[in-house]
N, C-alpha and C positions, 0 to 999 in steps of 0.2 A: 712165966704164966701167960697164957693166951687170954685175951679179952675179946668178947664178942663185939664186932664192929656195927652190929645192927640191933636196935631195940624195938624196931617196928614189929607189930604182930604179923604172923604169917597170913598171907592173903589166901582166899579160897581159890582153888585150882581144879581143873579137870571136871569130873562128873559133879562134884559138890557145887562148883561154881555154876555149871550148866543148869542143875536143878534149882539153884537159888534164883537165877535169872528167870527161869520159867515160872516159879512161884510168885516172884515180885511182879512180873508182867501180868500174871494171872489176877492179881489184886485189882489192877486197873481194868482188866477186861471183865472181872466180876462186877465191878461198879457199873460198867457200861450196861451189862445185862440187867442188873438190879434197877438202874435208872430207867431203862426202857419199860420194865414190868411194873414199876411202882404206881404209875398213874392209873392203871386198870382198877386197882382197889380204891385209890383215893377218890376217883370219880364217882364211886357209889356210896361214899360216906355221907350220911345225912347232914352232919354239921358242916362239912366242906361245901356241900351243895347250898346250904343256907348262907354261909359266909361269902361265897362267890356269886350268889344270886343266880344259881343255875336252875332252880326248880323248887319243889315242895317235898314234904315227907309225911309219912303216916305210920302209926303203930299197927302191925299186923299180927299181933299175938306173940306168945312167948317163943315159939319155934323160929320165927323170922325176925322179931324185934322191929325196930324202926327202919322202914324202907324208903329210899329217896326216889322221887319221880322227876326226871329231867324235862323241863318245859322250854329250855333254851339250848338245844343241842348244838347250834352253830357256835354259841359262846363256849360251850364245853369243848367242842372240837378245836376251837381257836387256841385254847389253853394248851392242848396237847400238841397241835401242829406248830405253834410258834417256837417250840423247843427246837425244831429242825431248822428254823431260820438261824437260831444260835449256833447249831452244829455246822451249818453252811459257812458262817463267818469264822467259826473256830477252826475248821479244818484248813481253810486258806491261811489263817494265822499260824497254825501248827506246821504247815508245810514250810513256811518261811523261817520260823524259829528253828525247826529241826535241822534244816540245811545250813542255817547261818550260825547259830550259837551252840549247836550240838543237840544230840538226842536227849541226854539227861537233863540239861538245863531247860530244854523245851518242855519236857514232861513235868518238871517242877512248876513252871509257870502255869501250865494247864491245870495242875492239881490245885493251885491256889484259887483259880477261877471256879473250879468245881466246889471247893469248900465254901466260898462266898455264896455261890448260887444255891447250894443245899441249905445253908443257914437261912437265907432269905425265903426260900420256899417253905421251910418248916415254921417260920414266924409270920408268914403272909397274913395280912389283916383284911385285904380286899382284892378285887379282881386285878386292878392295876399293878399292885405289888407282886401278885403271883405271876403276871405276864412278864414283868421285868426280871423276876427271879428265874423263870424258865429260860429266858434268853441268856442270862449270865451262865447258868448251869450248862446250857447247850453249847456255848462258846468253849467252855472247858472240856466238855465231852468230845466235841469235834476236834479240838486240838490234840487230845489224847489219842483219838482214833487215827489221826494222821501220822502220829509218831511211834506209838507203842508197837504196832505190827511191823513197821519198818525196822525198828531197833531189834526186835526179836529175830527177824529174818537175817539181819546182818551179823548176829553173833552165833547163829545156828550153823551146823554143818550142812553141806548141800544134799546129803542123803537123808537127813532127818528134819529138814527145814519145815516141811509141811506138817509133820507130826508135832513138832515143837509148837507151832501156832495153833494147830487143831486142839491140842490139849488145853490151851488157854481158853478156847471157846467152850470147852466143857464147863469151865468156871463161869463163862459168860451166861450159859443157860442155867447154871446153878444159881446165879444171881436172880434170874427170872423166877426160879422155883422159890427161893427165899422170900422174894417180894410177895409172891402169891400167898404162900402159907402164913407169912407174918401178918398180912392184912386179913386173911381169913380168920386167924386167931383173934385179931383185934376186934373183929365184928361181934365177939361174944362178951366183950367188956360192957357191963351195964346192959342197956337195951340196944347198943350199937350206935347211940347218938351222942358220942363223946368226941372232944377235940383230939384226944390221944390216938383215936382210930386213924386219923390221917396225918397229924403232925409228927408222931413218932416214926412212922415209916419213911417220911421225907427226911427227917433228921438222921435216920440210920445210914443214909448215904455217906455221911461224914466218916464213919468208922473205917471202911476199906481205904478211903483216901488218906486218912491219917496213917494207917498202917503202911500204905505205899510210900509215903514221904519218909517215914522212919526207916524203911528198908533201903532207901536210895543209896546211902553210903556203901552198901554191900555189893553193889553191882557196877560193872565197868562201862565206860563209854564205848560206842561202836568203833572197832578198829578201822573200819572202812571210812568213817567220817574223819577219824584222826589222820589217816593217810591223805585224804582229800585236802585238809587244811595244813598239811606239812608237819604234823606232830608224829614223826616217824618212830622215834624211840618208844613213845607211849603205845603206839599201835603194835609194835613188835612185842612189847612186854605183855599186853593184853592177849594177843594171839597165843603167846606161849602159855598163859594161864588157861585159855579156853581149849587148847588142843593137846595139852599134856597134863598128866597128873601131878608132875613136880613143878609146873610153871616155867619150864625151860623154853625161852624164846628161840633157841637154836634147834629145837626139835624139828625133825624132817617135815612133819605136817604143818607146823607153824611157819617155817621158812617157805615151803611150797605155796601156801595160801597167801603169805605176804607178797611173794613175787608176782602172783596172779593179780592181786589188788593193785600193786604199784603200776604194773603194765596196763591194766584196765583204766586206771585214773589218768595215766599219761595219754592214752588213746582218746578218752572222752574229752579231755581238755583241748585236744587238737580240733575237735568237731563241734563243741558247744561254745558258742560265743555269747549267746543270750539265754539266760535261764529264768526269765520271768514267766509267769503263768500264761501271758498272751503269746509269747514266743514259743512256748512249749505246745500250746494248743494248735497253733498254726504251722508249727514245724520250721520256724525261721532259723536258718544257719545251723541246722543239726546234722548236715552231711548225710552219711549212710546210717546214722543211728535211728532215724525214723521215730523221733520222740512223739510226733503228733499221732502216729498210728497207735502207739502204746497208750497214749492219753485216751484216745477214743475207745480202744478196747476196754480200758479200765472204767471209764466213766459210764459207758453204756452197759457194761456188765452189771453195774449197780443200779443205774437209773431205770432201766426197763424192767428191772426186778419189781419196781414199784409203779411204773408209769404206764402210759397208754400203749397197748400192744401195737397200734398202727405205726408207732415210731420205729419199731424194731425191723421194719421192712423198707425203710426209706432208701438205704444205700448199703453197699457191701460192708464197709468198715463198721457200720453201726448195727449190723443185723443180728448178731448172735442173740442176742443177749436177752433172752427171754427170762431172764431174771429170777432173783431169789424171791421177790414178792409176787411177780407175775407167774411164778411157778406155784403160787397159791398159799404160802404160809400165812399171810395176813388174812386171807379168806377163811382158812381153817380156824385161825385164832378167833375171828369174829363169829363164825357160824357154829363152832363146836358146842357152845352152851345151848344154842337153839335146838340143835339136833338132840342133845341129851334131854332137854325139856320135853320135846315132842315125843320122845320115846317113852314118856310116862314117868321119868325120874323126878323126884321131889326137888325143889330148889336147892336144898342142902346137898342132896346126893349128886345133882348136876355140878355143883361146885367142887365136890370131892373128885368127880370124874375129870373135870377140867384140871384140877391140881395133879392128879395122877398122870394125865396126858403130858403135863409139863415135866414130870419126873422121867417119863419115858423119853421125852425129847432130850433131856440132859444125858441120860445113859446112852442114847444112840450116838452121841457125839464121840464116844469112846471108840466106836468102829472107825470113824474118820482118822483117829490117831493111828490106828493099825494099818489102814488101807491107803491113805492119801499119798504116801511115798512109794509103797510097794506096787500099787496099781496105777498110779499117776493121776493127774488132774482130769484128763480127758475121759478116762474110763469111769471115774466117779461121777462126772456130769452125765455121761451116757446112761448108766444104769439107774442113776437117781431120777433122771427125767422120765424114763420108761415107767418105773415103779410109782413115782408120784402122779404121773398122768393117769395111770390106771386107777390108783386109789381115789383121786379127786372125782373122776367120772363116775365111779361106782358109789362113792359117798353121795354125790349129787343124785344118782338114780334111786338109791334106797331112801334118800330124804324125800324124793317125790312120791315114792310108793308109800312111805310113812304118812305123808300129808293126805294122800288119796284114800288110804286104808287104815284109819286110826284104830280099827278093831284088831289089827295085827301089829300094834305098836311095839310089842316085845320083840317080835322077829325082825321086822324091818329096822326098828330103832337100834337094836343090838348090832345088826349088820352095818348100819351107817356109822355107829360109834366105833366099830372095829376098823373101818377104813380111815376114819379120822386118826386113830392111834397109829395105823400103819403109815399113813402119809407123814405124820409128824416124825416118826422114827426114821424113815428113809431120808427126809429132808435134813434131819440132824446129822446123819451119817455122810451126806454128800453136799448138797447145795448151800447149806448154812456156811460151811467153812471155806470151800474152794474159792468163791468169788472174793473173799477177804484176803486169802493167801496170794492169789495171782498178781494183784497190783504191787505187792511188796517185793516181788521177785523180778519184775520185768524192766524196771527203770535203772538208768546209770546212777552211780553213787552221787554224782554231782547234783542230781535233782530228784533223788529217790523219795524224800519226804514230800516234796511238792507233787511228785507223780502219784503217790498214794493218796494225797489230798484230793486229787481229781475224782478218785473213786468215792471218797467220802462226800464230795459235793453231789455226785449223782445219787448216793444213798439218801442224803438229806433232802434233796428236792423231791425225789420219788416218794420217800416216806411221808413227808408233809402233805403231798398231793393225795396219796392213797388214803391217808387218814380221813380226808373228806370224801373221796370217791367211793370207798368200800361201802359205807352205809347206803349210798344212793343206789349202787348196783344191787345190793341185796333187797332193798325195798322195792325196786322195779322188777327185777327178774328172779329174785329168790335163789333157789338152789341151782339155777342155770348158770349163775356166776361160777360155780365150781366146775361146770363143764367147759367154760371158756378157759379157765386156768389150766384144766387138764389138757386141752388141745394145745395150748401154748407150750406145755412141757414137751410134747412130741415134736413141735416145730423147732424147738431149740437144738435138737440132735444134729441135723445137718449143718446148722450154724456153727456149733462147736467144732464139728469135723472139718469145716472149711477154713475157719478164721483163727482158731486158737491153738498155737503150737504147744507141745508138751514142755513144761518147765521142771517137772520132777527130776531129781537126781542130776541136775545141771547146776554148776556154780553160778553165783550172781554175776561173775565176770564173763561167763559164756553167753549171757543174754544179749550182749551187744552184737555178738556174731549171729545169734538166732534171729534177730530182727534187722540184720543188715541188708536183707534181700529187698529189692524194690517192689516185688510182688506181695500182696497181702495174703495169698493163699498158702495154706500150711504145707502142701507138698513142695512148693517152690522154696519156701523158707527152710525146710529140712534139708533139701538137696544143697542149697547155698550154704547152710550151716556146716555141712561136712567139708565143703571146699574151703571155707574160711578157717575152719579149725585146723586143717592140714597146713595152712600157710601162716597161722598165728600161734605157733607153739608156745610163745611166752605167756599166753593166757590160759594154758592148760597144764600148769605144773601140778595142781591137785589131781586132775584127771589121770596124769601119767605117773603119779606117785605109786610105787610098788615096793614098799618096804614093810617089814614086819613091825618095826618099832620096839620100844622097850617093853618090859613085862607089865608095866602099869598103863600103857597107852591103849586106846581103843583100836582094834584092828580095822583095816580098811573095809569098806562095804562095797558090794556090787550095786548094779542099777536097781535092784529090788530091795536094797537095804539089808541084805544078808552078809554075814562075815565072809571075807575072802582070805582069811588068815591061813586056812588049810592049803590054799593054792600058792602061797608065797614061800619060797625057800628060806631056811634059817640063815641069819647073817653069819658071816665068817670073819 
């Protein structure tokens, strides 16, 4: 009689494992979106305003309830912006942890910070306690932001890497939607002047993080990190589970990708002798890997999104980057409710429209899931910049007409509201996701978490700065702020064309070849990439893989993400 030699439960493999990883990572990204959106409603809660000493409140009838008036806006802005000081510290910590102790352990540490921060925020009794709680929560969030996208990129296939991360950002904006509507509903409890209106939404942050921690045993460590630290057998086993439905580490796809990873790690270790943040920033001893260039592309892609547009023209490597925030999403977020109110909508209806705009924002991210790998990163940035620029300029123009012609509020207000919705939809389909995907793809595995952390550093600095800058711009120049952001969108197009090579449908191991050129210009990098690829065949096992595989395996994909199965002869 034969006795089974294994009593271990069967592990998830293939598509089931792939979808599980996507869902678990999505919980962390959902929290990130919720955490960003939650303070919008908290800041308007009368009891919160009283406890934090931000202003006064008054009862305005049954339809509106108790409404807060902020008399200390700098103090209010400080509570919001200090969070980004925490994310700045957290992303640097996350880069170190992710590269040193592993992606999974790093995410667990970050989750613990988040849980502590969320609990402290929900129980805050005064301004000092809230400020400390915001920093603690920011540290955890920054740490997660540095590690989760990198881990997602490292377990995804090269033909679906963008869609994999983009789908997580659908959950990110879903977090914003949940935060908005939860707080909207809380405003109807009593007369709106209750502690639960702001304490419960802050405590709700704990739920996705607890779910994330519970699901951690279901997901594998990054095989690329395992190869880097010499845990070869574990890496082979996980690659087998990721690339075949039966978990076979000897499947052709798993073997080909493993060989690519091993060759890339060996090459990177020959060129990287210092992997500290300072060494990476200044490019010390990085040979032809040009780590400093990748750092600058990543950090400025994020920072100028939020920051002073004059910085984006200082020098060639810094220039693209007319950013996610400087492409106008923060401006639209701030100004949308004003546009709706000027159009003659009641306060409640303006709130409904703002909430519907968030839902449109979330649904538009599904387009990114479909197009980001098929069309590529550069095309998405091109058409997104054009459509966003037009929408912002027209939204600003109709806002001015609305202000000058209040008797035509319905016509001009409706037009302005339409372009607000249009801008948000296009942004969600393009510029929201791509700047977050790009840094996860471009760095060597040796420093990938630290490299992505540089992008989060830029995001943290820019977001904190713009939190204070946006109100000043709108108070001084009003709707002309939208015209500035619209112009920046158009200026971003030649920058993307000149400085940012395409990363879609290329393996992570091929990125070292893509950035090996001494010239920063895209056309030189692409020409050099072709030459390098021809002489480094050991890094192209996945690209040259042309087998059909077994009946349960996913067929190979072409550069557009379409199946090439019909072009491959049957195995004999």
